[in-house]
MMTF fields as JSON, N, C-alpha, C and O atoms, coordinates in Angstrom:
{
  "mmtfVersion": "1.0.0",
  "mmtfProducer": "UNKNOWN",
  "numBonds": 491,
  "numAtoms": 492,
  "numGroups": 123,
  "numChains": 1,
  "numModels": 1,
  "chainsPerModel": [1],
  "groupsPerChain": [123],
  "chainIdList": ["A"],
  "bondAtomList": [4, 2, 8, 6, 12, 10, 16, 14, 20, 18, 24, 22, 28, 26, 32, 30, 36, 34, 40, 38, 44, 42, 48, 46, 52, 50, 56, 54, 60, 58, 64, 62, 68, 66, 72, 70, 76, 74, 80, 78, 84, 82, 88, 86, 92, 90, 96, 94, 100, 98, 104, 102, 108, 106, 112, 110, 116, 114, 120, 118, 124, 122, 128, 126, 132, 130, 136, 134, 140, 138, 144, 142, 148, 146, 152, 150, 156, 154, 160, 158, 164, 162, 168, 166, 172, 170, 176, 174, 180, 178, 184, 182, 188, 186, 192, 190, 196, 194, 200, 198, 204, 202, 208, 206, 212, 210, 216, 214, 220, 218, 224, 222, 228, 226, 232, 230, 236, 234, 240, 238, 244, 242, 248, 246, 252, 250, 256, 254, 260, 258, 264, 262, 268, 266, 272, 270, 276, 274, 280, 278, 284, 282, 288, 286, 292, 290, 296, 294, 300, 298, 304, 302, 308, 306, 312, 310, 316, 314, 320, 318, 324, 322, 328, 326, 332, 330, 336, 334, 340, 338, 344, 342, 348, 346, 352, 350, 356, 354, 360, 358, 364, 362, 368, 366, 372, 370, 376, 374, 380, 378, 384, 382, 388, 386, 392, 390, 396, 394, 400, 398, 404, 402, 408, 406, 412, 410, 416, 414, 420, 418, 424, 422, 428, 426, 432, 430, 436, 434, 440, 438, 444, 442, 448, 446, 452, 450, 456, 454, 460, 458, 464, 462, 468, 466, 472, 470, 476, 474, 480, 478, 484, 482, 488, 486],
  "bondOrderList": [1, 1, 1, 1, 1, 1, 1, 1, 1, 1, 1, 1, 1, 1, 1, 1, 1, 1, 1, 1, 1, 1, 1, 1, 1, 1, 1, 1, 1, 1, 1, 1, 1, 1, 1, 1, 1, 1, 1, 1, 1, 1, 1, 1, 1, 1, 1, 1, 1, 1, 1, 1, 1, 1, 1, 1, 1, 1, 1, 1, 1, 1, 1, 1, 1, 1, 1, 1, 1, 1, 1, 1, 1, 1, 1, 1, 1, 1, 1, 1, 1, 1, 1, 1, 1, 1, 1, 1, 1, 1, 1, 1, 1, 1, 1, 1, 1, 1, 1, 1, 1, 1, 1, 1, 1, 1, 1, 1, 1, 1, 1, 1, 1, 1, 1, 1, 1, 1, 1, 1, 1, 1],
  "groupList": [{"groupName": "MET", "atomNameList": ["N", "CA", "C", "O"], "elementList": ["N", "C", "C", "O"], "formalChargeList": [0, 0, 0, 0], "bondAtomList": [1, 0, 2, 1, 3, 2], "bondOrderList": [1, 1, 2], "singleLetterCode": "M", "chemCompType": "L-PEPTIDE LINKING"}, {"groupName": "ALA", "atomNameList": ["N", "CA", "C", "O"], "elementList": ["N", "C", "C", "O"], "formalChargeList": [0, 0, 0, 0], "bondAtomList": [1, 0, 2, 1, 3, 2], "bondOrderList": [1, 1, 2], "singleLetterCode": "A", "chemCompType": "L-PEPTIDE LINKING"}, {"groupName": "ARG", "atomNameList": ["N", "CA", "C", "O"], "elementList": ["N", "C", "C", "O"], "formalChargeList": [0, 0, 0, 0], "bondAtomList": [1, 0, 2, 1, 3, 2], "bondOrderList": [1, 1, 2], "singleLetterCode": "R", "chemCompType": "L-PEPTIDE LINKING"}, {"groupName": "GLN", "atomNameList": ["N", "CA", "C", "O"], "elementList": ["N", "C", "C", "O"], "formalChargeList": [0, 0, 0, 0], "bondAtomList": [1, 0, 2, 1, 3, 2], "bondOrderList": [1, 1, 2], "singleLetterCode": "Q", "chemCompType": "L-PEPTIDE LINKING"}, {"groupName": "SER", "atomNameList": ["N", "CA", "C", "O"], "elementList": ["N", "C", "C", "O"], "formalChargeList": [0, 0, 0, 0], "bondAtomList": [1, 0, 2, 1, 3, 2], "bondOrderList": [1, 1, 2], "singleLetterCode": "S", "chemCompType": "L-PEPTIDE LINKING"}, {"groupName": "ILE", "atomNameList": ["N", "CA", "C", "O"], "elementList": ["N", "C", "C", "O"], "formalChargeList": [0, 0, 0, 0], "bondAtomList": [1, 0, 2, 1, 3, 2], "bondOrderList": [1, 1, 2], "singleLetterCode": "I", "chemCompType": "L-PEPTIDE LINKING"}, {"groupName": "ASP", "atomNameList": ["N", "CA", "C", "O"], "elementList": ["N", "C", "C", "O"], "formalChargeList": [0, 0, 0, 0], "bondAtomList": [1, 0, 2, 1, 3, 2], "bondOrderList": [1, 1, 2], "singleLetterCode": "D", "chemCompType": "L-PEPTIDE LINKING"}, {"groupName": "GLU", "atomNameList": ["N", "CA", "C", "O"], "elementList": ["N", "C", "C", "O"], "formalChargeList": [0, 0, 0, 0], "bondAtomList": [1, 0, 2, 1, 3, 2], "bondOrderList": [1, 1, 2], "singleLetterCode": "E", "chemCompType": "L-PEPTIDE LINKING"}, {"groupName": "TYR", "atomNameList": ["N", "CA", "C", "O"], "elementList": ["N", "C", "C", "O"], "formalChargeList": [0, 0, 0, 0], "bondAtomList": [1, 0, 2, 1, 3, 2], "bondOrderList": [1, 1, 2], "singleLetterCode": "Y", "chemCompType": "L-PEPTIDE LINKING"}, {"groupName": "LEU", "atomNameList": ["N", "CA", "C", "O"], "elementList": ["N", "C", "C", "O"], "formalChargeList": [0, 0, 0, 0], "bondAtomList": [1, 0, 2, 1, 3, 2], "bondOrderList": [1, 1, 2], "singleLetterCode": "L", "chemCompType": "L-PEPTIDE LINKING"}, {"groupName": "GLY", "atomNameList": ["N", "CA", "C", "O"], "elementList": ["N", "C", "C", "O"], "formalChargeList": [0, 0, 0, 0], "bondAtomList": [1, 0, 2, 1, 3, 2], "bondOrderList": [1, 1, 2], "singleLetterCode": "G", "chemCompType": "PEPTIDE LINKING"}, {"groupName": "PHE", "atomNameList": ["N", "CA", "C", "O"], "elementList": ["N", "C", "C", "O"], "formalChargeList": [0, 0, 0, 0], "bondAtomList": [1, 0, 2, 1, 3, 2], "bondOrderList": [1, 1, 2], "singleLetterCode": "F", "chemCompType": "L-PEPTIDE LINKING"}, {"groupName": "PRO", "atomNameList": ["N", "CA", "C", "O"], "elementList": ["N", "C", "C", "O"], "formalChargeList": [0, 0, 0, 0], "bondAtomList": [1, 0, 2, 1, 3, 2], "bondOrderList": [1, 1, 2], "singleLetterCode": "P", "chemCompType": "L-PEPTIDE LINKING"}, {"groupName": "VAL", "atomNameList": ["N", "CA", "C", "O"], "elementList": ["N", "C", "C", "O"], "formalChargeList": [0, 0, 0, 0], "bondAtomList": [1, 0, 2, 1, 3, 2], "bondOrderList": [1, 1, 2], "singleLetterCode": "V", "chemCompType": "L-PEPTIDE LINKING"}, {"groupName": "LYS", "atomNameList": ["N", "CA", "C", "O"], "elementList": ["N", "C", "C", "O"], "formalChargeList": [0, 0, 0, 0], "bondAtomList": [1, 0, 2, 1, 3, 2], "bondOrderList": [1, 1, 2], "singleLetterCode": "K", "chemCompType": "L-PEPTIDE LINKING"}, {"groupName": "TRP", "atomNameList": ["N", "CA", "C", "O"], "elementList": ["N", "C", "C", "O"], "formalChargeList": [0, 0, 0, 0], "bondAtomList": [1, 0, 2, 1, 3, 2], "bondOrderList": [1, 1, 2], "singleLetterCode": "W", "chemCompType": "L-PEPTIDE LINKING"}, {"groupName": "HIS", "atomNameList": ["N", "CA", "C", "O"], "elementList": ["N", "C", "C", "O"], "formalChargeList": [0, 0, 0, 0], "bondAtomList": [1, 0, 2, 1, 3, 2], "bondOrderList": [1, 1, 2], "singleLetterCode": "H", "chemCompType": "L-PEPTIDE LINKING"}, {"groupName": "THR", "atomNameList": ["N", "CA", "C", "O"], "elementList": ["N", "C", "C", "O"], "formalChargeList": [0, 0, 0, 0], "bondAtomList": [1, 0, 2, 1, 3, 2], "bondOrderList": [1, 1, 2], "singleLetterCode": "T", "chemCompType": "L-PEPTIDE LINKING"}, {"groupName": "ASN", "atomNameList": ["N", "CA", "C", "O"], "elementList": ["N", "C", "C", "O"], "formalChargeList": [0, 0, 0, 0], "bondAtomList": [1, 0, 2, 1, 3, 2], "bondOrderList": [1, 1, 2], "singleLetterCode": "N", "chemCompType": "L-PEPTIDE LINKING"}],
  "groupTypeList": [0, 1, 2, 1, 3, 4, 5, 6, 7, 8, 9, 6, 10, 11, 6, 12, 1, 13, 2, 3, 2, 9, 7, 1, 13, 2, 7, 9, 1, 2, 2, 1, 1, 12, 6, 1, 1, 7, 1, 13, 14, 15, 10, 3, 12, 1, 15, 13, 16, 1, 4, 10, 17, 5, 9, 11, 0, 9, 4, 10, 16, 1, 14, 16, 5, 18, 13, 13, 11, 17, 12, 4, 17, 2, 7, 1, 11, 6, 1, 7, 9, 10, 6, 11, 18, 12, 10, 14, 10, 4, 13, 14, 5, 1, 16, 12, 3, 6, 5, 12, 7, 18, 9, 9, 2, 2, 0, 5, 10, 16, 2, 5, 2, 7, 16, 7, 2, 6, 10, 13, 18, 15, 0],
  "groupIdList": [1, 2, 3, 4, 5, 6, 7, 8, 9, 10, 11, 12, 13, 14, 15, 16, 17, 18, 19, 20, 21, 22, 23, 24, 25, 26, 27, 28, 29, 30, 31, 32, 33, 34, 35, 36, 37, 38, 39, 40, 41, 42, 43, 44, 45, 46, 47, 48, 49, 50, 51, 52, 53, 54, 55, 56, 57, 58, 59, 60, 61, 62, 63, 64, 65, 66, 67, 68, 69, 70, 71, 72, 73, 74, 75, 76, 77, 78, 79, 80, 81, 82, 83, 84, 85, 86, 87, 88, 89, 90, 91, 92, 93, 94, 95, 96, 97, 98, 99, 100, 101, 102, 103, 104, 105, 106, 107, 108, 109, 110, 111, 112, 113, 114, 115, 116, 117, 118, 119, 120, 121, 122, 123],
  "secStructList": [7, 7, 7, 7, 1, 1, 2, 2, 2, 2, 2, 2, 6, 1, 7, 2, 2, 2, 2, 2, 2, 2, 2, 2, 2, 2, 2, 2, 2, 2, 2, 2, 7, 6, 6, 1, 3, 3, 3, 3, 3, 6, 6, 3, 3, 3, 3, 3, 7, 6, 6, 1, 7, 3, 3, 3, 3, 3, 3, 3, 7, 1, 1, 3, 3, 3, 3, 3, 7, 7, 2, 2, 2, 2, 2, 2, 6, 4, 4, 4, 7, 4, 4, 4, 7, 7, 7, 1, 1, 3, 3, 3, 3, 3, 6, 6, 1, 7, 7, 7, 2, 2, 2, 2, 2, 2, 2, 2, 2, 2, 2, 2, 2, 2, 2, 2, 2, 2, 7, 7, 7, 7, 7],
  "xCoordList": [55.468, 54.48, 54.533, 54.545, 54.565, 54.538, 53.182, 52.179, 53.181, 51.917, 50.937, 51.274, 49.716, 48.666, 48.269, 48.142, 48.079, 47.607, 46.092, 45.482, 45.488, 44.042, 43.557, 44.349, 42.266, 41.714, 41.88, 42.16, 41.714, 41.914, 43.34, 43.54, 44.333, 45.722, 45.9, 46.604, 45.268, 45.339, 44.79, 45.411, 43.63, 42.994, 43.807, 43.791, 44.517, 45.343, 46.453, 47.01, 46.781, 47.846, 47.445, 48.261, 46.215, 45.721, 45.393, 45.084, 45.47, 45.09, 43.589, 42.875, 43.113, 41.719, 40.671, 39.664, 40.882, 39.881, 39.759, 38.652, 40.894, 40.871, 40.328, 39.517, 40.778, 40.291, 38.769, 38.104, 38.221, 36.772, 36.068, 35.037, 36.608, 36.003, 36.111, 35.164, 37.265, 37.435, 36.49, 35.908, 36.331, 35.402, 33.961, 33.186, 33.602, 32.241, 31.993, 30.916, 32.974, 32.812, 32.817, 32.072, 33.638, 33.649, 32.279, 31.781, 31.669, 30.343, 29.302, 28.446, 29.373, 28.468, 28.64, 27.657, 29.883, 30.171, 29.62, 29.079, 29.754, 29.226, 27.714, 27.181, 27.027, 25.565, 25.176, 24.202, 25.922, 25.564, 25.964, 25.359, 26.977, 27.452, 27.622, 28.738, 26.508, 26.616, 27.185, 27.698, 27.105, 27.614, 29.071, 29.669, 29.651, 31.05, 31.961, 31.625, 33.097, 34.104, 35.058, 35.416, 35.461, 36.479, 37.856, 38.069, 38.772, 40.127, 41.09, 40.675, 42.37, 43.394, 43.984, 44.507, 43.893, 44.436, 45.361, 44.973, 46.562, 47.549, 47.713, 47.932, 47.605, 47.814, 46.655, 46.807, 45.487, 44.336, 43.074, 42.952, 42.129, 40.857, 40.12, 40.046, 39.582, 38.821, 37.614, 37.629, 36.572, 35.388, 35.343, 35.376, 35.265, 35.435, 34.161, 33.613, 33.7, 32.527, 32.849, 34.017, 31.828, 32.017, 32.761, 33.392, 32.693, 33.398, 34.896, 35.655, 35.331, 36.746, 37.114, 38.259, 36.17, 36.414, 36.308, 35.373, 37.273, 37.206, 36.037, 35.88, 35.225, 34.116, 34.536, 34.275, 35.184, 35.663, 36.695, 36.805, 37.454, 38.518, 38.431, 37.754, 39.117, 39.12, 40.568, 41.365, 40.909, 42.245, 42.173, 41.336, 43.069, 43.144, 44.402, 45.444, 44.31, 45.421, 45.369, 44.373, 46.418, 46.508, 45.377, 44.884, 44.958, 43.961, 42.627, 41.682, 42.548, 41.311, 41.264, 42.242, 40.095, 39.964, 39.502, 38.853, 39.842, 39.412, 38.557, 38.871, 37.489, 36.742, 36.917, 36.555, 37.477, 37.841, 36.94, 36.83, 36.304, 35.44, 36.072, 37.194, 35.374, 35.805, 35.527, 34.644, 36.262, 35.968, 34.519, 33.925, 33.947, 32.567, 31.572, 30.59, 31.802, 30.927, 31.093, 30.105, 32.329, 32.572, 31.928, 31.308, 32.059, 31.484, 29.962, 29.365, 29.332, 27.867, 27.342, 26.161, 28.213, 27.804, 28.514, 28.544, 29.076, 29.812, 29.068, 29.654, 27.794, 27.019, 26.926, 26.663, 27.137, 27.0, 28.336, 28.359, 29.438, 30.742, 31.576, 32.743, 31.025, 31.785, 32.636, 33.802, 32.1, 32.838, 33.78, 34.504, 33.776, 34.574, 35.798, 36.377, 36.199, 37.443, 37.696, 38.712, 36.781, 36.909, 38.116, 38.496, 38.704, 39.796, 39.283, 38.078, 40.189, 39.821, 38.676, 37.716, 38.78, 37.716, 37.42, 36.648, 38.03, 37.957, 37.049, 36.781, 36.59, 35.835, 36.702, 36.915, 37.191, 38.092, 37.27, 36.671, 37.244, 36.448, 37.41, 38.036, 37.527, 38.412, 37.918, 36.717, 38.836, 38.447, 37.405, 36.592, 37.378, 36.283, 34.918, 33.888, 34.903, 33.627, 32.868, 33.46, 31.551, 30.721, 30.859, 31.032, 30.782, 30.818, 29.474, 28.43, 29.488, 28.233, 27.631, 27.724, 27.023, 26.567, 25.591, 25.757, 24.587, 23.604, 24.268, 23.994, 25.119, 25.823, 26.689, 26.652, 27.46, 28.307, 27.482, 27.858, 26.362, 25.474, 25.002, 25.009, 24.592, 24.113, 25.249, 25.038, 26.441, 27.592, 27.959, 28.28, 27.915, 28.206, 27.176, 27.539, 25.9, 24.861, 25.074, 24.929, 25.414, 25.687, 26.861, 26.805, 27.928, 29.117, 28.795, 29.26, 28.01, 27.627, 26.833, 27.093, 25.863, 25.046, 25.88, 25.689, 26.805, 27.582, 28.457, 28.727, 28.901, 29.698, 28.806, 29.112, 27.705, 26.857, 26.077, 25.935, 25.59, 24.763, 25.582, 25.309, 26.597, 27.34, 28.723, 29.415, 29.132, 30.435, 31.629, 32.732, 31.413, 32.518, 33.403, 32.96, 34.645, 35.582, 36.363, 36.043, 37.37, 38.184, 39.064, 39.199, 39.649, 40.408, 41.462, 42.166],
  "yCoordList": [-26.4, -26.914, -28.443, -29.065, -29.036, -30.491, -31.006, -30.293, -32.25, -32.846, -32.916, -33.342, -32.489, -32.494, -33.923, -34.774, -34.163, -35.463, -35.491, -36.559, -34.299, -34.205, -33.028, -32.183, -32.984, -31.874, -30.57, -29.53, -30.611, -29.4, -28.88, -27.673, -29.765, -29.352, -28.745, -27.747, -29.341, -28.805, -27.375, -26.471, -27.189, -25.874, -24.842, -23.658, -25.285, -24.373, -23.729, -22.712, -24.297, -23.774, -22.578, -22.083, -22.105, -21.025, -19.788, -19.856, -18.646, -17.407, -17.476, -18.273, -16.654, -16.753, -16.655, -17.361, -15.809, -15.653, -16.919, -17.352, -17.512, -18.751, -19.89, -20.692, -19.956, -21.016, -20.951, -21.987, -19.755, -19.609, -20.18, -20.839, -19.938, -20.476, -22.004, -22.694, -22.518, -23.973, -24.595, -25.649, -23.964, -24.455, -24.447, -25.35, -23.433, -23.364, -24.546, -25.142, -24.886, -26.031, -27.326, -28.253, -27.4, -28.589, -28.817, -29.943, -27.765, -27.898, -28.302, -29.144, -27.709, -28.086, -29.576, -30.294, -30.029, -31.432, -32.358, -33.42, -31.961, -32.779, -32.947, -34.024, -31.878, -31.962, -32.74, -33.492, -32.565, -33.204, -34.679, -35.465, -35.048, -36.438, -36.888, -37.165, -36.963, -37.247, -38.625, -38.829, -39.561, -40.904, -41.077, -42.115, -40.075, -40.157, -39.838, -39.016, -40.487, -40.216, -39.145, -39.13, -38.26, -37.274, -37.91, -38.614, -37.653, -38.192, -37.27, -36.435, -37.421, -36.714, -37.719, -38.76, -37.393, -38.234, -37.362, -36.279, -37.826, -37.052, -35.654, -34.69, -35.553, -34.291, -33.319, -32.167, -33.75, -32.864, -33.496, -34.72, -32.645, -33.185, -33.962, -33.538, -35.103, -35.946, -36.507, -36.669, -36.799, -37.452, -38.822, -38.966, -39.837, -41.22, -42.007, -41.967, -42.72, -43.594, -44.764, -45.104, -45.375, -46.532, -47.668, -48.495, -47.716, -48.739, -48.489, -49.357, -47.295, -46.942, -46.067, -45.629, -45.808, -44.991, -43.505, -43.074, -42.737, -41.288, -40.773, -41.137, -39.923, -39.302, -37.964, -37.695, -37.128, -35.838, -35.31, -35.793, -34.304, -33.726, -32.204, -31.621, -31.58, -30.134, -29.678, -30.338, -28.551, -27.991, -26.477, -25.874, -25.879, -24.432, -23.908, -24.563, -22.733, -22.108, -20.608, -20.097, -19.907, -18.468, -17.679, -16.717, -18.074, -17.283, -18.003, -17.414, -19.26, -20.013, -21.243, -21.595, -21.884, -23.224, -24.144, -23.708, -25.412, -26.422, -27.456, -27.883, -27.848, -29.027, -29.986, -29.676, -31.159, -32.099, -33.321, -33.996, -33.581, -34.738, -35.641, -35.389, -36.67, -37.45, -36.634, -35.777, -36.884, -36.177, -36.366, -35.445, -37.54, -37.786, -36.921, -36.454, -36.702, -35.805, -34.381, -33.691, -33.937, -32.581, -32.377, -31.339, -33.329, -33.216, -33.134, -32.466, -33.795, -33.774, -32.369, -32.091, -31.487, -30.127, -29.065, -27.89, -29.477, -28.554, -27.252, -26.172, -27.358, -26.175, -25.138, -23.965, -25.556, -24.64, -24.166, -23.377, -24.632, -24.386, -23.303, -23.128, -22.588, -21.613, -20.66, -20.454, -20.074, -19.09, -19.719, -19.006, -21.022, -21.685, -22.386, -23.249, -22.03, -22.495, -23.976, -24.333, -24.828, -26.237, -26.893, -26.561, -27.826, -28.636, -30.029, -30.232, -30.994, -32.377, -32.885, -33.47, -32.663, -33.066, -32.004, -32.228, -30.852, -29.852, -28.675, -28.343, -28.065, -26.824, -25.805, -25.933, -24.812, -23.803, -22.573, -21.932, -22.252, -21.133, -20.048, -20.176, -18.974, -17.87, -17.227, -17.223, -16.687, -16.118, -15.008, -14.898, -14.181, -13.2, -13.797, -13.159, -15.012, -15.608, -16.161, -16.662, -16.058, -16.729, -18.238, -18.724, -18.962, -20.428, -20.884, -20.544, -21.653, -22.094, -23.277, -24.426, -22.978, -24.029, -25.002, -26.216, -24.492, -25.372, -26.265, -27.464, -25.7, -26.472, -27.552, -28.703, -27.209, -28.204, -29.299, -30.47, -28.934, -29.95, -30.941, -32.152, -30.41, -31.294, -32.15, -33.313, -31.584, -32.352, -33.466, -34.578, -33.179, -34.205, -35.324, -36.5, -34.974, -35.999, -36.843, -38.065, -36.202, -36.922, -37.88, -39.029, -37.402, -38.228, -39.457, -40.556, -39.283, -40.429, -41.427, -42.63, -40.924, -41.82, -42.533, -43.727, -41.817, -42.47, -43.57, -44.569, -43.394, -44.459, -45.627, -46.779, -45.332, -46.407, -47.111, -48.333, -46.388, -46.958, -47.493, -48.576, -46.717, -47.05, -47.621, -48.026, -47.659, -48.232, -47.387, -47.907, -46.081, -45.205, -44.963, -44.388, -45.403, -45.228, -43.939, -43.142, -43.724, -42.525, -42.616, -43.688, -41.527, -41.403, -42.441, -42.439],
  "zCoordList": [8.065, 9.005, 9.003, 7.941, 10.177, 10.286, 9.835, 9.869, 9.418, 8.991, 10.142, 11.247, 9.863, 10.885, 11.217, 10.337, 12.496, 12.952, 13.097, 13.138, 13.174, 13.307, 12.462, 12.044, 12.22, 11.451, 12.229, 11.632, 13.534, 14.327, 14.178, 14.046, 14.198, 13.994, 12.6, 12.44, 11.605, 10.245, 10.215, 9.657, 10.817, 10.819, 11.59, 11.252, 12.624, 13.417, 12.593, 13.006, 11.445, 10.608, 9.754, 8.976, 9.879, 9.028, 9.838, 11.028, 9.154, 9.835, 10.132, 9.523, 11.055, 11.505, 10.389, 10.439, 9.399, 8.336, 7.499, 7.18, 7.143, 6.35, 7.201, 6.737, 8.441, 9.337, 9.469, 9.467, 9.582, 9.71, 8.48, 8.612, 7.299, 6.069, 6.038, 5.66, 6.436, 6.477, 7.501, 7.242, 8.649, 9.682, 9.165, 9.478, 8.379, 7.827, 6.894, 6.922, 6.073, 5.173, 5.982, 5.665, 7.011, 7.868, 8.493, 8.501, 9.014, 9.637, 8.598, 8.87, 7.42, 6.329, 6.008, 5.829, 5.937, 5.625, 6.706, 6.399, 7.954, 9.054, 8.941, 9.209, 8.543, 8.389, 7.132, 7.148, 6.052, 4.777, 4.728, 4.0, 5.499, 5.51, 6.958, 7.396, 7.706, 9.144, 9.472, 10.572, 8.55, 8.813, 8.415, 8.698, 7.763, 7.348, 8.53, 9.383, 8.57, 9.595, 9.087, 7.909, 9.969, 9.62, 9.85, 10.837, 8.932, 9.051, 8.325, 7.52, 8.608, 7.855, 6.872, 7.269, 5.588, 4.519, 3.681, 3.243, 3.461, 2.694, 3.272, 2.539, 4.596, 5.279, 5.226, 5.635, 4.73, 4.581, 5.162, 5.215, 5.6, 6.103, 5.015, 3.862, 5.412, 4.489, 5.227, 6.447, 4.462, 4.99, 4.352, 3.13, 5.222, 4.791, 5.065, 6.167, 4.048, 4.15, 5.083, 5.27, 5.661, 6.544, 5.835, 6.494, 4.503, 3.731, 3.673, 3.241, 4.111, 4.055, 2.869, 2.757, 1.988, 0.799, 1.136, 1.81, 0.659, 0.818, -0.021, -1.186, 0.594, -0.127, -0.724, -1.896, 0.079, -0.402, 0.585, 1.712, 0.136, 0.949, 0.922, 0.074, 1.85, 1.997, 2.14, 2.806, 1.518, 1.725, 1.726, 1.056, 2.493, 2.58, 1.925, 1.955, 1.333, 0.629, 0.872, 1.383, 0.517, 0.786, 0.143, 0.731, -1.059, -1.783, -1.993, -2.517, -1.592, -1.818, -0.917, -0.257, -0.91, -0.338, -1.459, -2.41, -1.334, -2.296, -1.585, -0.474, -2.231, -1.82, -2.982, -4.117, -2.691, -3.752, -3.692, -2.668, -4.82, -5.008, -6.059, -6.499, -6.457, -7.61, -8.872, -8.866, -9.945, -11.195, -11.647, -12.207, -11.412, -11.848, -11.074, -11.652, -9.795, -9.033, -9.536, -9.789, -9.681, -10.157, -11.529, -11.76, -12.433, -13.781, -13.748, -14.592, -12.798, -12.7, -12.408, -12.618, -11.926, -11.563, -12.415, -12.047, -13.539, -14.418, -14.692, -14.633, -14.989, -15.387, -14.271, -14.537, -13.031, -11.892, -11.327, -10.383, -11.885, -11.275, -11.951, -11.598, -12.892, -13.662, -12.856, -13.193, -11.808, -11.014, -9.992, -9.297, -9.896, -8.873, -9.442, -8.782, -10.651, -11.252, -10.975, -10.38, -11.402, -11.067, -11.725, -12.848, -10.998, -11.521, -11.804, -11.955, -11.879, -12.205, -11.331, -11.834, -10.043, -9.131, -8.101, -7.168, -8.268, -7.21, -7.522, -8.677, -6.445, -6.488, -5.742, -4.536, -6.451, -5.887, -5.512, -6.376, -4.238, -3.735, -3.267, -2.215, -4.056, -3.702, -2.413, -2.139, -1.622, -0.33, -0.414, 0.503, -1.456, -1.448, -1.826, -1.611, -2.385, -2.799, -1.601, -0.646, -1.674, -0.68, -0.863, -1.981, 0.229, 0.148, -0.404, 0.152, -1.496, -2.112, -1.347, -1.781, -0.219, 0.689, 0.039, 0.161, -0.641, -1.267, -2.314, -2.368, -3.127, -4.154, -3.511, -3.947, -2.495, -1.839, -1.179, -1.226, -0.563, 0.032, -1.027, -0.806, -2.183, -3.253, -3.818, -4.162, -3.913, -4.403, -3.425, -3.845, -2.137, -1.134, -1.218, -1.188, -1.322, -1.472, -2.715, -2.673, -3.811, -5.068, -4.877, -5.314, -4.221, -4.026, -3.178, -3.481, -2.127, -1.29, -2.125, -2.078, -2.89, -3.72, -4.777, -5.011, -5.421, -6.474, -5.887, -6.553, -4.645, -4.019, -3.62, -3.929, -2.936, -2.416, -3.536, -3.504, -4.485, -5.546, -6.713, -7.231, -7.125, -8.34, -8.074, -9.008, -6.823, -6.48, -6.893, -7.06, -7.061, -7.454, -6.236, -5.242, -6.32, -5.233, -5.411, -6.293, -4.602, -4.7, -5.936, -6.526, -6.321, -7.566, -7.745, -8.755]
}
C-alpha cells in the first residue's frame, strides 16, 4: 500500500470492520481534542497541537488497533490498561474488545494537559 496522504486514504486501506473501529476512535478523538489538527505523520493518523507537537496517533492492524500516546501519558493510566496490552506509549485494542471510550477520552485530556502545562513534547 502506498503511503496515505490523508487520514481518509489511510482508513481506505482497511476492511470495513477495522475501518469502522478506526473511524470510531477518530470521532472520539475529534470530540476529545477539538482544537487539535488531524494530520498524517509517519504514514499514520495523528492529532497535532497548535504548537506543532503531536498529541497522539492511531494505527490499524489485522488483529488490533493502537492508540499511541507519550510514555508518560500511558504510564499515568497503567492501573487501567491491563487488558489492553500496553506498550511503551501505546494502548493495543484487540478487535474483539470494546473500544474503551471513557478511558481514551481521559487519556487524551491528560495528554493535552501534560503538553500545555508541563511542556511534554512527542517522544
